[in-house]
N, C-alpha and C positions, 0 to 999 in steps of 0.2 A: 504494500500500500504506500501511496505517496501522500505525505502531509507536510506541505511547505512550512518552513519555520517562521516565515514572515506573516502568517495568518493567525487569526484567533478562531476557536472552535466552540460550538455549543454541544450540550449533552443530547440535543435532538439532531445532531449530525449536519448542522449547517456550518459554513465557514464565513468569515468576515475579513475582507481586506480593507484596511483603513488608509485613506489618502487625504490628508488635511481633515476637513470636517465631513467628508463623504465616506460611506462604507458600501463596498460591493459585497453582495451576498450570494452564495450558492450552496450546493450540497457537497459533502465530502466524497472523496474517492471511496471510502468505506461504504457510505450510503448508496452510491450508485452501483457499487459491486453487489451489495445485498439486494438491491431492487432487481437487478438484471437489466435486460434491454428496455430502456425507457421509450415509450411509444407516444406519450402525450404529457404536456406540461400546461397547466392552467393557472394563470396568475391574474385574477379579476380585479386588478388595481389600475389606477391611472395616475400619471404624474400630478403631484400636488396633494395627493391623499396622505393622511397621517397614518403611520403604522406604529403600533405599540409592541414592546418586547413581549414575547410569548404569544402574540396574536397569530392566528392562522393567516397566511397570505396567499395560499394557493394549494393545489394538489398536483401530485406527480404520479403518473400511471405507468406501470411497466407490465411486462408479460406475466409477472408474478403477483403484483398487488398494486393497490393505490394507496399512497401515503400523503399525509398533510405536510405542507411546508410551514415552518414556524419561524417567526421573526426572532433572531437572536438579539437584536437591538431595536430601539425606537428611532423613528425619524420620518422625514417627509420624503415620499417617493419622488425621485428625480427622473429615473429612467428604468424601463423594463427591457429585457432582452427579447426583442421581437423575433429574432432568428429561431428561438425555440418553438414557435408556432409551426414553422415549416420543417425544422430540423431538431426534434427533441433528442435525437441520438447524440447531439453535442454534449449533453450531460454525461453520457458514458465515455465519449471520446476525449473530452477535455473538461473535466469537472472544475478545474481551477483556471481555465482559460475561457474559450468561447462558450462554455456551458454555464456561465454565470447567470443569475436570475434577475436581480434588480440592484439598483443603486439608490441609497437613501442619504439624505443630509441628516447627520446625527443630531438629535435633540437632547440626548442625555449621554454624553461621552463617557461618563462614569460607569455606565453599564458594561463597557468594554472590559473593565476590571473583573467582571464576573465570568468572563469567558476563559477558556483554557488555551494554553500554549500548545504547540504541536506535541511537545514531549508529554505534557499532561493528558492530551487527548489520546495519544497512543497508549499510555498507562490505563486510561479510562476504558478504552476498547479491550485491552487485555483482561480487565476485571469484569467484563460483561458476562 
């Protein structure tokens, strides 16, 4: 499994990449591997909407199951990855690259302190 050291991780298997006051969010390599082939990603949000930490922000469907996507941080939605509508397989192919889900403007950066480092996330996975 690949878990880049420059990202933060949630217990619900989302990752966060922080750049200034913006956070890009996706699901981890572990999560996409557990799901199997992703066939559909639904994120019924629009830019400008507020998202709260732990709020469901969408669903991801694979050949095995459908899972909820859960916001690891709060923020204003700035951008959605429109490519996922036509190419949901990007989540499997590049979970930390073109398979990202959305970008938010952080409204409570202190929430980042509650997320795990890559090392902590790997230990968390081993304890599951």
